[in-house]
C-alpha positions as semicolon CSV with decimal commas, in nm:
position;residue;x (nm);y (nm);z (nm)
1;X;-2,396;3,566;-1,968
2;X;-2,509;3,254;-1,781
3;X;-2,353;3,024;-2,042
4;X;-2,023;3,213;-2,028
5;X;-2,014;3,185;-1,650
6;X;-2,089;2,813;-1,664
7;X;-1,808;2,750;-1,911
8;X;-1,566;2,952;-1,700
9;X;-1,651;2,754;-1,384
10;X;-1,624;2,413;-1,552
11;X;-1,301;2,479;-1,740
12;X;-1,058;2,434;-1,448
13;X;-1,229;2,109;-1,349
14;X;-1,205;1,975;-1,704
15;X;-0,842;2,078;-1,726
16;X;-0,766;1,907;-1,397
17;X;-0,941;1,589;-1,515
18;X;-0,739;1,585;-1,839
19;X;-0,414;1,634;-1,646
20;X;-0,515;1,356;-1,406
21;X;-0,575;1,120;-1,696
22;X;-0,241;1,214;-1,852
23;X;-0,078;1,141;-1,517
24;X;-0,245;0,799;-1,500
25;X;-0,163;0,712;-1,864
26;X;0,200;0,822;-1,835
27;X;0,228;0,629;-1,510
28;X;0,079;0,317;-1,671
29;X;0,327;0,345;-1,956
30;X;0,614;0,373;-1,711
31;X;0,491;0,072;-1,514
32;X;0,492;-0,136;-1,834
33;X;0,842;-0,010;-1,910
34;X;0,963;-0,096;-1,560
35;X;0,823;-0,450;-1,585
36;X;0,983;-0,494;-1,927
37;X;1,312;-0,349;-1,805
38;X;1,317;-0,586;-1,507
39;X;1,258;-0,883;-1,738
40;X;1,537;-0,763;-1,967
41;X;1,782;-0,729;-1,677
42;X;1,671;-1,070;-1,546
43;X;1,790;-1,225;-1,874
44;X;2,134;-1,227;-1,712
45;X;2,010;-1,523;-1,507
46;X;2,050;-1,725;-1,828
47;X;2,405;-1,602;-1,876
48;X;2,602;-1,303;-2,001
49;X;2,554;-1,405;-2,364
50;X;2,174;-1,388;-2,332
51;X;2,190;-1,044;-2,170
52;X;2,438;-0,913;-2,429
53;X;2,228;-1,057;-2,710
54;X;1,914;-0,874;-2,598
55;X;2,109;-0,553;-2,536
56;X;2,262;-0,580;-2,883
57;X;1,915;-0,622;-3,035
58;X;1,787;-0,307;-2,862
59;X;2,083;-0,106;-2,989
60;X;2,089;-0,244;-3,344
61;X;1,721;-0,160;-3,385
62;X;1,763;0,186;-3,232
63;X;1,533;0,110;-2,940
64;X;1,801;0,200;-2,687
65;X;1,899;0,526;-2,857
66;X;1,541;0,640;-2,924
67;X;1,360;0,466;-2,641
68;X;1,591;0,600;-2,372
69;X;1,523;0,971;-2,434
70;X;1,154;0,893;-2,500
71;X;1,114;0,715;-2,167
72;X;1,306;0,999;-2,000
73;X;1,059;1,250;-2,146
74;X;0,756;1,049;-2,028
75;X;0,924;1,012;-1,691
76;X;0,969;1,390;-1,661
77;X;0,612;1,457;-1,781
78;X;0,475;1,215;-1,522
79;X;0,670;1,384;-1,243
80;X;0,554;1,732;-1,348
81;X;0,191;1,616;-1,353
82;X;0,224;1,442;-1,017
83;X;0,411;1,736;-0,863
84;X;0,093;1,946;-0,884
85;X;-0,025;1,769;-0,569
86;X;0,303;1,749;-0,377
87;X;0,343;2,008;-0,096
88;X;0,684;2,165;-0,149
89;X;0,647;2,447;0,103
90;X;0,775;2,377;0,454
91;X;0,449;2,484;0,619
92;X;0,245;2,251;0,396
93;X;0,481;1,961;0,465
94;X;0,453;2,010;0,841
95;X;0,074;2,013;0,817
96;X;0,072;1,697;0,607
97;X;0,301;1,507;0,845
98;X;0,094;1,623;1,144
99;X;-0,229;1,501;0,981
100;X;-0,070;1,168;0,883
101;X;0,047;1,102;1,239
102;X;-0,286;1,214;1,383
103;X;-0,514;1,012;1,157
104;X;-0,288;0,705;1,129
105;X;-0,462;0,626;0,802
106;X;-0,284;0,371;0,584
107;X;-0,386;0,536;0,256
108;X;-0,240;0,868;0,374
109;X;0,092;0,698;0,448
110;X;0,079;0,530;0,107
111;X;0,046;0,872;-0,054
112;X;0,353;0,988;0,139
113;X;0,542;0,677;0,025
114;X;0,439;0,748;-0,332
115;X;0,547;1,113;-0,315
116;X;0,882;1,048;-0,143
117;X;0,979;0,753;-0,364
118;X;0,871;0,951;-0,671
119;X;1,117;1,230;-0,590
120;X;1,393;0,979;-0,517
121;X;1,324;0,798;-0,844
122;X;1,340;1,126;-1,037
123;X;1,686;1,192;-0,895
124;X;1,822;0,838;-0,905
125;X;1,655;0,743;-1,232
126;X;1,808;1,046;-1,405
127;X;2,152;0,939;-1,285
128;X;2,093;0,580;-1,399
129;X;1,977;0,684;-1,748
130;X;2,264;0,931;-1,788
131;X;2,522;0,665;-1,702
132;X;2,370;0,399;-1,930
133;X;2,299;0,618;-2,234
134;X;2,641;0,785;-2,219
135;X;2,824;0,454;-2,207
136;X;2,664;0,251;-2,485
137;X;2,672;-0,031;-2,579
138;X;2,512;-0,200;-2,279
139;X;2,705;-0,512;-2,182
140;X;2,713;-0,758;-1,896
141;X;3,078;-0,668;-1,835
142;X;2,991;-0,305;-1,763
143;X;2,703;-0,406;-1,537
144;X;2,932;-0,639;-1,343
145;X;3,178;-0,352;-1,296
146;X;2,899;-0,134;-1,155
147;X;2,788;-0,410;-0,920
148;X;3,141;-0,444;-0,785
149;X;3,183;-0,072;-0,720
150;X;3,049;-0,049;-0,365
151;X;2,876;0,287;-0,404
152;X;2,678;0,182;-0,711
153;X;2,575;-0,146;-0,551
154;X;2,405;0,041;-0,265
155;X;2,268;0,294;-0,511
156;X;2,084;0,023;-0,707
157;X;1,967;-0,155;-0,393
158;X;1,792;0,164;-0,277
159;X;1,672;0,237;-0,630
160;X;1,501;-0,099;-0,685
161;X;1,316;-0,077;-0,351
162;X;1,197;0,277;-0,434
163;X;1,073;0,168;-0,776
164;X;0,880;-0,129;-0,638
165;X;0,714;0,077;-0,363
166;X;0,627;0,358;-0,603
167;X;0,476;0,122;-0,859
168;X;0,258;-0,057;-0,603
169;X;0,142;0,259;-0,422
170;X;0,083;0,440;-0,753
171;X;-0,134;0,162;-0,897
172;X;-0,329;0,141;-0,572
173;X;-0,400;0,513;-0,547
174;X;-0,496;0,537;-0,914
175;X;-0,732;0,243;-0,870
176;X;-0,895;0,405;-0,568
177;X;-0,925;0,743;-0,738
178;X;-1,090;0,611;-1,052
179;X;-1,321;0,367;-0,872
180;X;-1,158;0,037;-0,966
181;X;-1,053;-0,031;-0,608
182;X;-1,349;-0,003;-0,371
183;X;-1,421;-0,084;-0,010
184;X;-1,537;-0,436;-0,097
185;X;-1,220;-0,532;-0,289
186;X;-0,964;-0,304;-0,122
187;X;-0,806;-0,574;0,096
188;X;-0,758;-0,807;-0,202
189;X;-0,616;-0,525;-0,414
190;X;-0,364;-0,433;-0,144
191;X;-0,258;-0,795;-0,109
192;X;-0,212;-0,830;-0,485
193;X;-0,006;-0,509;-0,505
194;X;0,210;-0,612;-0,208
195;X;0,279;-0,937;-0,393
196;X;0,360;-0,740;-0,710
197;X;0,603;-0,516;-0,520
198;X;0,764;-0,816;-0,352
199;X;0,799;-1,001;-0,683
200;X;0,954;-0,696;-0,848
201;X;1,204;-0,651;-0,565
202;X;1,285;-1,024;-0,569
203;X;1,343;-1,031;-0,946
204;X;1,562;-0,720;-0,948
205;X;1,751;-0,831;-0,637
206;X;1,824;-1,175;-0,781
207;X;1,942;-1,012;-1,104
208;X;2,169;-0,775;-0,913
209;X;2,316;-1,065;-0,714
210;X;2,370;-1,255;-1,039
211;X;2,563;-0,961;-1,182
212;X;2,772;-0,942;-0,866
213;X;2,881;-1,305;-0,891
214;X;2,893;-1,324;-1,270
215;X;3,222;-1,419;-1,430
216;X;3,279;-1,242;-1,763
């Protein structure tokens, strides 16, 4: 009887730990994808031909057709795992905001940034993937057209800022949770992640500006 009780008590904790690790691993995979995606988009800085050449490679090898839905599935899995800790009820949200304002703790605000940007990315990222995958092949000409349609320009400006903030806050909180970021190296870790977020925004912003002024 004692052994049965012990197993029953430990099971939820083990399940939670496994789900937490899946959340971290799926998040790490998405971060690598985001960095790779930003580098791919930044290829337009070397001209439309370079961008179209890379896009053509992804499509001819099936990476765009297979990778798109695969990334979308990982993206959805990551959100479902992360949503376990997001307060969706109005009463819970009011309590969380009250505690955040009362404590004025930077890590609490970072969690709020991570949660809010995560929900925005789920919505905006789904729209982005739907548009791209339903209008293959990917070309610089189509991207230029999107950049020149005022609504989509603002859409991507908001989107790239959300992605950068979510990546930085997500890496930071995962590092703190799993003991890689500690009190003695926390300041340096924050500085490094702020630089990462800034570099990501800068790269995506420059690429977007390049598309806007690109002649194709």
